[in-house]
VOLUMKOL-725666 format. One record per residue (C-alpha): residue in one letter; x, y, z. Coordinates in steps of 0.2 Angstrom, whole numbers, plus 5000, padded with zeros to 4 digits. Layout:
<vexse><residu>a</residu><east>X</east><north>Y</north><up>Z</up></vexse>
...
This chain:
<vexse><residu>x</residu><east>4915</east><north>4846</north><up>4876</up></vexse>
<vexse><residu>x</residu><east>4927</east><north>4846</north><up>4890</up></vexse>
<vexse><residu>x</residu><east>4923</east><north>4860</north><up>4904</up></vexse>
<vexse><residu>x</residu><east>4935</east><north>4871</north><up>4906</up></vexse>
<vexse><residu>x</residu><east>4944</east><north>4875</north><up>4923</up></vexse>
<vexse><residu>x</residu><east>4936</east><north>4888</north><up>4932</up></vexse>
<vexse><residu>x</residu><east>4956</east><north>4895</north><up>4935</up></vexse>
<vexse><residu>x</residu><east>4973</east><north>4890</north><up>4929</up></vexse>
<vexse><residu>x</residu><east>4991</east><north>4895</north><up>4933</up></vexse>
<vexse><residu>x</residu><east>5007</east><north>4889</north><up>4925</up></vexse>
<vexse><residu>x</residu><east>5024</east><north>4895</north><up>4934</up></vexse>
<vexse><residu>x</residu><east>5018</east><north>4910</north><up>4943</up></vexse>
<vexse><residu>x</residu><east>5035</east><north>4918</north><up>4954</up></vexse>
<vexse><residu>x</residu><east>5034</east><north>4933</north><up>4962</up></vexse>
<vexse><residu>x</residu><east>5047</east><north>4944</north><up>4968</up></vexse>
<vexse><residu>x</residu><east>5049</east><north>4959</north><up>4981</up></vexse>
<vexse><residu>x</residu><east>5061</east><north>4970</north><up>4979</up></vexse>
<vexse><residu>x</residu><east>5072</east><north>4977</north><up>4992</up></vexse>
<vexse><residu>x</residu><east>5087</east><north>4988</north><up>4995</up></vexse>
<vexse><residu>x</residu><east>5096</east><north>4971</north><up>4997</up></vexse>
<vexse><residu>x</residu><east>5090</east><north>4965</north><up>4980</up></vexse>
<vexse><residu>x</residu><east>5078</east><north>4956</north><up>4972</up></vexse>
<vexse><residu>x</residu><east>5072</east><north>4942</north><up>4984</up></vexse>
<vexse><residu>x</residu><east>5059</east><north>4927</north><up>4976</up></vexse>
<vexse><residu>x</residu><east>5044</east><north>4925</north><up>4988</up></vexse>
<vexse><residu>x</residu><east>5033</east><north>4912</north><up>4976</up></vexse>
<vexse><residu>x</residu><east>5042</east><north>4899</north><up>4964</up></vexse>
<vexse><residu>x</residu><east>5035</east><north>4891</north><up>4950</up></vexse>
<vexse><residu>x</residu><east>5018</east><north>4888</north><up>4957</up></vexse>
<vexse><residu>x</residu><east>5006</east><north>4879</north><up>4944</up></vexse>
<vexse><residu>x</residu><east>4989</east><north>4873</north><up>4948</up></vexse>
<vexse><residu>x</residu><east>4970</east><north>4873</north><up>4945</up></vexse>
<vexse><residu>x</residu><east>4953</east><north>4875</north><up>4952</up></vexse>
<vexse><residu>x</residu><east>4939</east><north>4865</north><up>4942</up></vexse>
<vexse><residu>x</residu><east>4922</east><north>4871</north><up>4939</up></vexse>
<vexse><residu>x</residu><east>4913</east><north>4869</north><up>4956</up></vexse>
<vexse><residu>x</residu><east>4926</east><north>4862</north><up>4968</up></vexse>
<vexse><residu>x</residu><east>4934</east><north>4871</north><up>4984</up></vexse>
<vexse><residu>x</residu><east>4952</east><north>4868</north><up>4982</up></vexse>
<vexse><residu>x</residu><east>4962</east><north>4872</north><up>5001</up></vexse>
<vexse><residu>x</residu><east>4979</east><north>4877</north><up>5002</up></vexse>
<vexse><residu>x</residu><east>4989</east><north>4877</north><up>5018</up></vexse>
<vexse><residu>x</residu><east>5003</east><north>4879</north><up>5025</up></vexse>
<vexse><residu>x</residu><east>5013</east><north>4891</north><up>5040</up></vexse>
<vexse><residu>x</residu><east>5011</east><north>4909</north><up>5038</up></vexse>
<vexse><residu>x</residu><east>5025</east><north>4915</north><up>5027</up></vexse>
<vexse><residu>x</residu><east>5024</east><north>4900</north><up>5013</up></vexse>
<vexse><residu>x</residu><east>5017</east><north>4912</north><up>4999</up></vexse>
<vexse><residu>x</residu><east>4997</east><north>4908</north><up>5000</up></vexse>
<vexse><residu>x</residu><east>4990</east><north>4926</north><up>5001</up></vexse>
<vexse><residu>x</residu><east>5003</east><north>4934</north><up>4991</up></vexse>
<vexse><residu>x</residu><east>4998</east><north>4922</north><up>4977</up></vexse>
<vexse><residu>x</residu><east>4979</east><north>4925</north><up>4979</up></vexse>
<vexse><residu>x</residu><east>4983</east><north>4944</north><up>4977</up></vexse>
<vexse><residu>x</residu><east>4996</east><north>4942</north><up>4961</up></vexse>
<vexse><residu>x</residu><east>4981</east><north>4933</north><up>4954</up></vexse>
<vexse><residu>x</residu><east>4967</east><north>4945</north><up>4959</up></vexse>
<vexse><residu>x</residu><east>4978</east><north>4957</north><up>4950</up></vexse>
<vexse><residu>x</residu><east>4981</east><north>4967</north><up>4967</up></vexse>
<vexse><residu>x</residu><east>4997</east><north>4964</north><up>4972</up></vexse>
<vexse><residu>x</residu><east>5004</east><north>4981</north><up>4973</up></vexse>
<vexse><residu>x</residu><east>5026</east><north>4987</north><up>4972</up></vexse>
<vexse><residu>x</residu><east>5037</east><north>4982</north><up>4979</up></vexse>
<vexse><residu>x</residu><east>5029</east><north>4965</north><up>4975</up></vexse>
<vexse><residu>x</residu><east>5030</east><north>4959</north><up>4957</up></vexse>
<vexse><residu>x</residu><east>5022</east><north>4943</north><up>4948</up></vexse>
<vexse><residu>x</residu><east>5028</east><north>4936</north><up>4932</up></vexse>
<vexse><residu>x</residu><east>5017</east><north>4920</north><up>4924</up></vexse>
<vexse><residu>x</residu><east>5018</east><north>4910</north><up>4911</up></vexse>
<vexse><residu>x</residu><east>5000</east><north>4911</north><up>4911</up></vexse>
<vexse><residu>x</residu><east>4984</east><north>4913</north><up>4923</up></vexse>
<vexse><residu>x</residu><east>4968</east><north>4910</north><up>4913</up></vexse>
<vexse><residu>x</residu><east>4951</east><north>4913</north><up>4920</up></vexse>
<vexse><residu>x</residu><east>4937</east><north>4902</north><up>4913</up></vexse>
<vexse><residu>x</residu><east>4948</east><north>4900</north><up>4897</up></vexse>
<vexse><residu>x</residu><east>4955</east><north>4919</north><up>4894</up></vexse>
<vexse><residu>x</residu><east>4972</east><north>4924</north><up>4900</up></vexse>
<vexse><residu>x</residu><east>4972</east><north>4937</north><up>4909</up></vexse>
<vexse><residu>x</residu><east>4991</east><north>4937</north><up>4917</up></vexse>
<vexse><residu>x</residu><east>4993</east><north>4952</north><up>4903</up></vexse>
<vexse><residu>x</residu><east>4976</east><north>4964</north><up>4906</up></vexse>
<vexse><residu>x</residu><east>4979</east><north>4980</north><up>4912</up></vexse>
<vexse><residu>x</residu><east>4975</east><north>4986</north><up>4930</up></vexse>
<vexse><residu>x</residu><east>4957</east><north>4994</north><up>4921</up></vexse>
<vexse><residu>x</residu><east>4951</east><north>4979</north><up>4913</up></vexse>
<vexse><residu>x</residu><east>4956</east><north>4970</north><up>4931</up></vexse>
<vexse><residu>x</residu><east>4945</east><north>4980</north><up>4940</up></vexse>
<vexse><residu>x</residu><east>4931</east><north>4976</north><up>4928</up></vexse>
<vexse><residu>x</residu><east>4937</east><north>4957</north><up>4932</up></vexse>
<vexse><residu>x</residu><east>4935</east><north>4958</north><up>4951</up></vexse>
<vexse><residu>x</residu><east>4919</east><north>4958</north><up>4959</up></vexse>
<vexse><residu>x</residu><east>4911</east><north>4952</north><up>4940</up></vexse>
<vexse><residu>x</residu><east>4920</east><north>4937</north><up>4936</up></vexse>
<vexse><residu>x</residu><east>4931</east><north>4934</north><up>4951</up></vexse>
<vexse><residu>x</residu><east>4931</east><north>4941</north><up>4972</up></vexse>
<vexse><residu>x</residu><east>4939</east><north>4939</north><up>4987</up></vexse>
<vexse><residu>x</residu><east>4933</east><north>4937</north><up>5005</up></vexse>
<vexse><residu>x</residu><east>4948</east><north>4946</north><up>5016</up></vexse>
<vexse><residu>x</residu><east>4953</east><north>4938</north><up>5034</up></vexse>
<vexse><residu>x</residu><east>4948</east><north>4956</north><up>5042</up></vexse>
<vexse><residu>x</residu><east>4932</east><north>4963</north><up>5036</up></vexse>
<vexse><residu>x</residu><east>4934</east><north>4978</north><up>5046</up></vexse>
<vexse><residu>x</residu><east>4949</east><north>4983</north><up>5037</up></vexse>
<vexse><residu>x</residu><east>4940</east><north>4980</north><up>5020</up></vexse>
<vexse><residu>x</residu><east>4925</east><north>4987</north><up>5023</up></vexse>
<vexse><residu>x</residu><east>4925</east><north>5008</north><up>5022</up></vexse>
<vexse><residu>x</residu><east>4917</east><north>5014</north><up>5039</up></vexse>
<vexse><residu>x</residu><east>4912</east><north>5032</north><up>5032</up></vexse>
<vexse><residu>x</residu><east>4898</east><north>5022</north><up>5019</up></vexse>
<vexse><residu>x</residu><east>4882</east><north>5011</north><up>5023</up></vexse>
<vexse><residu>x</residu><east>4883</east><north>4994</north><up>5022</up></vexse>
<vexse><residu>x</residu><east>4869</east><north>4996</north><up>5008</up></vexse>
<vexse><residu>x</residu><east>4879</east><north>5008</north><up>4998</up></vexse>
<vexse><residu>x</residu><east>4894</east><north>4999</north><up>4997</up></vexse>
<vexse><residu>x</residu><east>4887</east><north>4983</north><up>4990</up></vexse>
<vexse><residu>x</residu><east>4875</east><north>4993</north><up>4979</up></vexse>
<vexse><residu>x</residu><east>4892</east><north>5001</north><up>4971</up></vexse>
<vexse><residu>x</residu><east>4898</east><north>4984</north><up>4968</up></vexse>
<vexse><residu>x</residu><east>4883</east><north>4980</north><up>4958</up></vexse>
<vexse><residu>x</residu><east>4879</east><north>4995</north><up>4949</up></vexse>
<vexse><residu>x</residu><east>4898</east><north>4994</north><up>4942</up></vexse>
<vexse><residu>x</residu><east>4896</east><north>4979</north><up>4934</up></vexse>
<vexse><residu>x</residu><east>4878</east><north>4978</north><up>4929</up></vexse>
<vexse><residu>x</residu><east>4867</east><north>4988</north><up>4919</up></vexse>
<vexse><residu>x</residu><east>4853</east><north>4991</north><up>4933</up></vexse>
<vexse><residu>x</residu><east>4845</east><north>5008</north><up>4941</up></vexse>
<vexse><residu>x</residu><east>4848</east><north>5014</north><up>4959</up></vexse>
<vexse><residu>x</residu><east>4834</east><north>5006</north><up>4967</up></vexse>
<vexse><residu>x</residu><east>4837</east><north>4988</north><up>4957</up></vexse>
<vexse><residu>x</residu><east>4853</east><north>4988</north><up>4965</up></vexse>
<vexse><residu>x</residu><east>4846</east><north>4993</north><up>4981</up></vexse>
<vexse><residu>x</residu><east>4834</east><north>4978</north><up>4979</up></vexse>
<vexse><residu>x</residu><east>4849</east><north>4965</north><up>4974</up></vexse>
<vexse><residu>x</residu><east>4858</east><north>4970</north><up>4988</up></vexse>
<vexse><residu>x</residu><east>4844</east><north>4967</north><up>5002</up></vexse>
<vexse><residu>x</residu><east>4842</east><north>4950</north><up>4993</up></vexse>
<vexse><residu>x</residu><east>4862</east><north>4947</north><up>4994</up></vexse>
<vexse><residu>x</residu><east>4860</east><north>4948</north><up>5015</up></vexse>
<vexse><residu>x</residu><east>4847</east><north>4939</north><up>5016</up></vexse>
<vexse><residu>x</residu><east>4855</east><north>4926</north><up>5007</up></vexse>
<vexse><residu>x</residu><east>4870</east><north>4926</north><up>5017</up></vexse>
<vexse><residu>x</residu><east>4858</east><north>4924</north><up>5032</up></vexse>
<vexse><residu>x</residu><east>4859</east><north>4939</north><up>5041</up></vexse>
<vexse><residu>x</residu><east>4843</east><north>4946</north><up>5050</up></vexse>
<vexse><residu>x</residu><east>4833</east><north>4964</north><up>5048</up></vexse>
<vexse><residu>x</residu><east>4842</east><north>4965</north><up>5029</up></vexse>
<vexse><residu>x</residu><east>4833</east><north>4981</north><up>5026</up></vexse>
<vexse><residu>x</residu><east>4838</east><north>4989</north><up>5042</up></vexse>
<vexse><residu>x</residu><east>4857</east><north>4983</north><up>5039</up></vexse>
<vexse><residu>x</residu><east>4856</east><north>4991</north><up>5025</up></vexse>
<vexse><residu>x</residu><east>4855</east><north>5007</north><up>5032</up></vexse>
<vexse><residu>x</residu><east>4870</east><north>5001</north><up>5046</up></vexse>
<vexse><residu>x</residu><east>4889</east><north>5008</north><up>5045</up></vexse>
<vexse><residu>x</residu><east>4900</east><north>4994</north><up>5046</up></vexse>
<vexse><residu>x</residu><east>4904</east><north>4998</north><up>5067</up></vexse>
<vexse><residu>x</residu><east>4885</east><north>4994</north><up>5070</up></vexse>
<vexse><residu>x</residu><east>4889</east><north>4977</north><up>5067</up></vexse>
<vexse><residu>x</residu><east>4895</east><north>4960</north><up>5074</up></vexse>
<vexse><residu>x</residu><east>4913</east><north>4951</north><up>5067</up></vexse>
<vexse><residu>x</residu><east>4904</east><north>4937</north><up>5060</up></vexse>
<vexse><residu>x</residu><east>4891</east><north>4949</north><up>5053</up></vexse>
<vexse><residu>x</residu><east>4903</east><north>4960</north><up>5044</up></vexse>
<vexse><residu>x</residu><east>4912</east><north>4945</north><up>5036</up></vexse>
<vexse><residu>x</residu><east>4895</east><north>4941</north><up>5030</up></vexse>
<vexse><residu>x</residu><east>4891</east><north>4956</north><up>5021</up></vexse>
<vexse><residu>x</residu><east>4911</east><north>4954</north><up>5014</up></vexse>
<vexse><residu>x</residu><east>4906</east><north>4939</north><up>5008</up></vexse>
<vexse><residu>x</residu><east>4887</east><north>4949</north><up>5001</up></vexse>
<vexse><residu>x</residu><east>4898</east><north>4962</north><up>4991</up></vexse>
<vexse><residu>x</residu><east>4909</east><north>4946</north><up>4985</up></vexse>
<vexse><residu>x</residu><east>4892</east><north>4938</north><up>4977</up></vexse>
<vexse><residu>x</residu><east>4883</east><north>4952</north><up>4974</up></vexse>
<vexse><residu>x</residu><east>4888</east><north>4950</north><up>4955</up></vexse>
<vexse><residu>x</residu><east>4888</east><north>4929</north><up>4956</up></vexse>
<vexse><residu>x</residu><east>4907</east><north>4926</north><up>4952</up></vexse>
<vexse><residu>x</residu><east>4914</east><north>4912</north><up>4943</up></vexse>
<vexse><residu>x</residu><east>4930</east><north>4912</north><up>4954</up></vexse>
<vexse><residu>x</residu><east>4927</east><north>4916</north><up>4975</up></vexse>
<vexse><residu>x</residu><east>4946</east><north>4917</north><up>4983</up></vexse>
<vexse><residu>x</residu><east>4944</east><north>4916</north><up>5001</up></vexse>
<vexse><residu>x</residu><east>4961</east><north>4920</north><up>5012</up></vexse>
<vexse><residu>x</residu><east>4956</east><north>4914</north><up>5030</up></vexse>
<vexse><residu>x</residu><east>4939</east><north>4921</north><up>5030</up></vexse>
<vexse><residu>x</residu><east>4934</east><north>4911</north><up>5047</up></vexse>
<vexse><residu>x</residu><east>4950</east><north>4914</north><up>5056</up></vexse>
<vexse><residu>x</residu><east>4944</east><north>4931</north><up>5068</up></vexse>
<vexse><residu>x</residu><east>4927</east><north>4923</north><up>5071</up></vexse>
<vexse><residu>x</residu><east>4920</east><north>4912</north><up>5085</up></vexse>
<vexse><residu>x</residu><east>4917</east><north>4892</north><up>5080</up></vexse>
<vexse><residu>x</residu><east>4898</east><north>4895</north><up>5080</up></vexse>
<vexse><residu>x</residu><east>4899</east><north>4908</north><up>5067</up></vexse>
<vexse><residu>x</residu><east>4913</east><north>4900</north><up>5058</up></vexse>
<vexse><residu>x</residu><east>4903</east><north>4885</north><up>5056</up></vexse>
<vexse><residu>x</residu><east>4889</east><north>4894</north><up>5048</up></vexse>
<vexse><residu>x</residu><east>4899</east><north>4903</north><up>5037</up></vexse>
<vexse><residu>x</residu><east>4907</east><north>4888</north><up>5030</up></vexse>
<vexse><residu>x</residu><east>4888</east><north>4881</north><up>5027</up></vexse>
<vexse><residu>x</residu><east>4887</east><north>4897</north><up>5018</up></vexse>
<vexse><residu>x</residu><east>4900</east><north>4891</north><up>5007</up></vexse>
<vexse><residu>x</residu><east>4894</east><north>4874</north><up>5006</up></vexse>
<vexse><residu>x</residu><east>4876</east><north>4881</north><up>4999</up></vexse>
<vexse><residu>x</residu><east>4887</east><north>4892</north><up>4987</up></vexse>
<vexse><residu>x</residu><east>4896</east><north>4879</north><up>4978</up></vexse>
<vexse><residu>x</residu><east>4880</east><north>4869</north><up>4977</up></vexse>
<vexse><residu>x</residu><east>4867</east><north>4881</north><up>4970</up></vexse>
<vexse><residu>x</residu><east>4878</east><north>4893</north><up>4959</up></vexse>
<vexse><residu>x</residu><east>4893</east><north>4880</north><up>4953</up></vexse>
<vexse><residu>x</residu><east>4906</east><north>4894</north><up>4960</up></vexse>
<vexse><residu>x</residu><east>4924</east><north>4887</north><up>4962</up></vexse>
<vexse><residu>x</residu><east>4932</east><north>4893</north><up>4979</up></vexse>
<vexse><residu>x</residu><east>4951</east><north>4895</north><up>4982</up></vexse>
<vexse><residu>x</residu><east>4950</east><north>4893</north><up>5002</up></vexse>
<vexse><residu>x</residu><east>4967</east><north>4899</north><up>5008</up></vexse>
<vexse><residu>x</residu><east>4969</east><north>4894</north><up>5026</up></vexse>
<vexse><residu>x</residu><east>4979</east><north>4885</north><up>5041</up></vexse>
<vexse><residu>x</residu><east>4965</east><north>4876</north><up>5049</up></vexse>
<vexse><residu>x</residu><east>4965</east><north>4855</north><up>5042</up></vexse>
<vexse><residu>x</residu><east>4950</east><north>4853</north><up>5050</up></vexse>
<vexse><residu>x</residu><east>4942</east><north>4866</north><up>5040</up></vexse>
<vexse><residu>x</residu><east>4951</east><north>4857</north><up>5026</up></vexse>
<vexse><residu>x</residu><east>4946</east><north>4838</north><up>5030</up></vexse>
<vexse><residu>x</residu><east>4928</east><north>4846</north><up>5032</up></vexse>
<vexse><residu>x</residu><east>4926</east><north>4858</north><up>5016</up></vexse>
<vexse><residu>x</residu><east>4938</east><north>4854</north><up>5002</up></vexse>
<vexse><residu>x</residu><east>4940</east><north>4845</north><up>4987</up></vexse>
<vexse><residu>x</residu><east>4958</east><north>4846</north><up>4985</up></vexse>
<vexse><residu>x</residu><east>4973</east><north>4851</north><up>4994</up></vexse>
<vexse><residu>x</residu><east>4989</east><north>4861</north><up>4988</up></vexse>
<vexse><residu>x</residu><east>5001</east><north>4861</north><up>5003</up></vexse>
<vexse><residu>x</residu><east>5012</east><north>4876</north><up>5001</up></vexse>
<vexse><residu>x</residu><east>5031</east><north>4879</north><up>5010</up></vexse>
<vexse><residu>x</residu><east>5044</east><north>4894</north><up>5008</up></vexse>
<vexse><residu>x</residu><east>5037</east><north>4898</north><up>4992</up></vexse>
<vexse><residu>x</residu><east>5032</east><north>4882</north><up>4984</up></vexse>
<vexse><residu>x</residu><east>5020</east><north>4867</north><up>4978</up></vexse>
<vexse><residu>x</residu><east>5027</east><north>4854</north><up>4991</up></vexse>
<vexse><residu>x</residu><east>5011</east><north>4842</north><up>4990</up></vexse>
<vexse><residu>x</residu><east>4994</east><north>4838</north><up>4980</up></vexse>
<vexse><residu>x</residu><east>4982</east><north>4828</north><up>4981</up></vexse>
<vexse><residu>x</residu><east>4962</east><north>4824</north><up>4984</up></vexse>
<vexse><residu>x</residu><east>4957</east><north>4828</north><up>5002</up></vexse>
<vexse><residu>x</residu><east>4955</east><north>4809</north><up>5006</up></vexse>
<vexse><residu>x</residu><east>4974</east><north>4805</north><up>4999</up></vexse>
<vexse><residu>x</residu><east>4981</east><north>4818</north><up>5009</up></vexse>
<vexse><residu>x</residu><east>4974</east><north>4815</north><up>5027</up></vexse>
<vexse><residu>x</residu><east>4978</east><north>4798</north><up>5025</up></vexse>
<vexse><residu>x</residu><east>4994</east><north>4794</north><up>5012</up></vexse>
<vexse><residu>x</residu><east>5001</east><north>4810</north><up>5012</up></vexse>
<vexse><residu>x</residu><east>5021</east><north>4809</north><up>5006</up></vexse>
<vexse><residu>x</residu><east>5031</east><north>4823</north><up>5009</up></vexse>
<vexse><residu>x</residu><east>5038</east><north>4827</north><up>5026</up></vexse>
<vexse><residu>x</residu><east>5032</east><north>4843</north><up>5031</up></vexse>
<vexse><residu>x</residu><east>5013</east><north>4838</north><up>5028</up></vexse>
<vexse><residu>x</residu><east>5015</east><north>4823</north><up>5038</up></vexse>
<vexse><residu>x</residu><east>5021</east><north>4838</north><up>5052</up></vexse>
<vexse><residu>x</residu><east>5006</east><north>4850</north><up>5050</up></vexse>
<vexse><residu>x</residu><east>4994</east><north>4834</north><up>5052</up></vexse>
<vexse><residu>x</residu><east>5004</east><north>4828</north><up>5066</up></vexse>
<vexse><residu>x</residu><east>5003</east><north>4846</north><up>5073</up></vexse>
<vexse><residu>x</residu><east>4983</east><north>4845</north><up>5074</up></vexse>
<vexse><residu>x</residu><east>4973</east><north>4842</north><up>5091</up></vexse>
<vexse><residu>x</residu><east>4967</east><north>4825</north><up>5088</up></vexse>
<vexse><residu>x</residu><east>4947</east><north>4821</north><up>5094</up></vexse>
<vexse><residu>x</residu><east>4952</east><north>4805</north><up>5104</up></vexse>
<vexse><residu>x</residu><east>4967</east><north>4813</north><up>5111</up></vexse>
<vexse><residu>x</residu><east>4967</east><north>4816</north><up>5129</up></vexse>
<vexse><residu>x</residu><east>4982</east><north>4819</north><up>5135</up></vexse>
<vexse><residu>x</residu><east>5001</east><north>4821</north><up>5132</up></vexse>
<vexse><residu>x</residu><east>5011</east><north>4837</north><up>5120</up></vexse>
<vexse><residu>x</residu><east>5004</east><north>4842</north><up>5105</up></vexse>
<vexse><residu>x</residu><east>5018</east><north>4837</north><up>5093</up></vexse>
<vexse><residu>x</residu><east>5028</east><north>4853</north><up>5082</up></vexse>
<vexse><residu>x</residu><east>5039</east><north>4852</north><up>5069</up></vexse>
<vexse><residu>x</residu><east>5055</east><north>4860</north><up>5075</up></vexse>
<vexse><residu>x</residu><east>5061</east><north>4876</north><up>5069</up></vexse>
<vexse><residu>x</residu><east>5052</east><north>4889</north><up>5059</up></vexse>
<vexse><residu>x</residu><east>5049</east><north>4895</north><up>5039</up></vexse>
<vexse><residu>x</residu><east>5067</east><north>4901</north><up>5032</up></vexse>
<vexse><residu>x</residu><east>5068</east><north>4920</north><up>5028</up></vexse>
<vexse><residu>x</residu><east>5067</east><north>4924</north><up>5011</up></vexse>
<vexse><residu>x</residu><east>5084</east><north>4933</north><up>5013</up></vexse>
<vexse><residu>x</residu><east>5091</east><north>4916</north><up>5020</up></vexse>
<vexse><residu>x</residu><east>5085</east><north>4901</north><up>5009</up></vexse>
<vexse><residu>x</residu><east>5092</east><north>4887</north><up>5012</up></vexse>
<vexse><residu>x</residu><east>5101</east><north>4877</north><up>4997</up></vexse>
<vexse><residu>x</residu><east>5091</east><north>4861</north><up>4991</up></vexse>
<vexse><residu>x</residu><east>5076</east><north>4858</north><up>4999</up></vexse>
<vexse><residu>x</residu><east>5069</east><north>4871</north><up>5009</up></vexse>
<vexse><residu>x</residu><east>5064</east><north>4861</north><up>5021</up></vexse>
<vexse><residu>x</residu><east>5078</east><north>4849</north><up>5025</up></vexse>
<vexse><residu>x</residu><east>5083</east><north>4861</north><up>5039</up></vexse>
<vexse><residu>x</residu><east>5068</east><north>4853</north><up>5047</up></vexse>
<vexse><residu>x</residu><east>5065</east><north>4838</north><up>5041</up></vexse>
<vexse><residu>x</residu><east>5066</east><north>4824</north><up>5052</up></vexse>
<vexse><residu>x</residu><east>5072</east><north>4813</north><up>5036</up></vexse>
<vexse><residu>x</residu><east>5083</east><north>4824</north><up>5027</up></vexse>
<vexse><residu>x</residu><east>5099</east><north>4815</north><up>5019</up></vexse>
<vexse><residu>x</residu><east>5115</east><north>4821</north><up>5012</up></vexse>
<vexse><residu>x</residu><east>5106</east><north>4825</north><up>4991</up></vexse>
<vexse><residu>x</residu><east>5092</east><north>4836</north><up>5001</up></vexse>
<vexse><residu>x</residu><east>5106</east><north>4850</north><up>5007</up></vexse>
<vexse><residu>x</residu><east>5111</east><north>4852</north><up>4988</up></vexse>
<vexse><residu>x</residu><east>5094</east><north>4847</north><up>4976</up></vexse>
<vexse><residu>x</residu><east>5080</east><north>4856</north><up>4974</up></vexse>
<vexse><residu>x</residu><east>5066</east><north>4843</north><up>4971</up></vexse>
<vexse><residu>x</residu><east>5053</east><north>4845</north><up>4959</up></vexse>
<vexse><residu>x</residu><east>5033</east><north>4841</north><up>4960</up></vexse>
<vexse><residu>x</residu><east>5032</east><north>4822</north><up>4953</up></vexse>
<vexse><residu>x</residu><east>5017</east><north>4813</north><up>4952</up></vexse>
<vexse><residu>x</residu><east>5017</east><north>4799</north><up>4967</up></vexse>
<vexse><residu>x</residu><east>4999</east><north>4792</north><up>4962</up></vexse>
<vexse><residu>x</residu><east>4984</east><north>4797</north><up>4949</up></vexse>
<vexse><residu>x</residu><east>4983</east><north>4816</north><up>4954</up></vexse>
<vexse><residu>x</residu><east>4993</east><north>4816</north><up>4968</up></vexse>
<vexse><residu>x</residu><east>5009</east><north>4825</north><up>4966</up></vexse>
<vexse><residu>x</residu><east>5024</east><north>4829</north><up>4978</up></vexse>
<vexse><residu>x</residu><east>5044</east><north>4838</north><up>4979</up></vexse>
<vexse><residu>x</residu><east>5053</east><north>4826</north><up>4988</up></vexse>
<vexse><residu>x</residu><east>5069</east><north>4817</north><up>4985</up></vexse>
<vexse><residu>x</residu><east>5064</east><north>4804</north><up>4998</up></vexse>
<vexse><residu>x</residu><east>5043</east><north>4803</north><up>5000</up></vexse>
<vexse><residu>x</residu><east>5038</east><north>4795</north><up>5015</up></vexse>
<vexse><residu>x</residu><east>5029</east><north>4781</north><up>5003</up></vexse>
<vexse><residu>x</residu><east>5029</east><north>4764</north><up>5012</up></vexse>
<vexse><residu>x</residu><east>5035</east><north>4770</north><up>5030</up></vexse>
<vexse><residu>x</residu><east>5025</east><north>4771</north><up>5045</up></vexse>
<vexse><residu>x</residu><east>5018</east><north>4788</north><up>5045</up></vexse>
């Protein structure tokens, strides 16, 4: 029997209501996360990565509006569930780690209370059992003196420790899907490496699937199995990590890769993509990337490209992909 994908998203569209009308932030986004897979999602700020994850979690607030043909978690349709039903899923079947732990942890409650409350909310256990499990989770994410930290408040911990606490809370009930939204951005390189190693162990030990949202292509190269590249609210390329880094076909993906510092690079200017991500109020006609694309042709200004298969498991939305060009 074929194993179900952990997450399946079909035609997710996200809009924001404004005084000037309804603006579309995400357009026809479809993808899936397989069991035990780490799926990397990359793109510049404003490309729709984070808002898509909020919509999947049922956390998108007004004026945001999410519509989808289907969102399935472990084969179960969740796109039409009520707020109360989604609240029961969050923390048990699916969990999210946010970029800034200090704004996610409540400064008025101890670390132990915040983890224990999550456990008691989703499991039938006593206060003592919840405490024991909370301390075990703190130890699992590599926090020293876990018994003492259990009684600390968030402001007593460093940024790296607070992020570990957020991971402990997210994993407290063994979710099938973990969404990590730039979880290492505010951390120094040493702590970042430890957090990434922790996520690797998580996949290996519990077969949890991870959606890893980041702008750091180095992290993606090291961690991801497959990669989605988003631009201006649309998926522009999708491939396994080796194919994407060695044989990308979308000019935007090429621009992102060229913008990274290479290990052997000793001098010279860093390449960059000219221009900026377009505003939702002023989205270009045709391909949204054409004003910044060095390969754009006349039809790119008129026709919006659809995602199509370039090779096995490799998809791109480009009228003139880079196949065969010197990349």
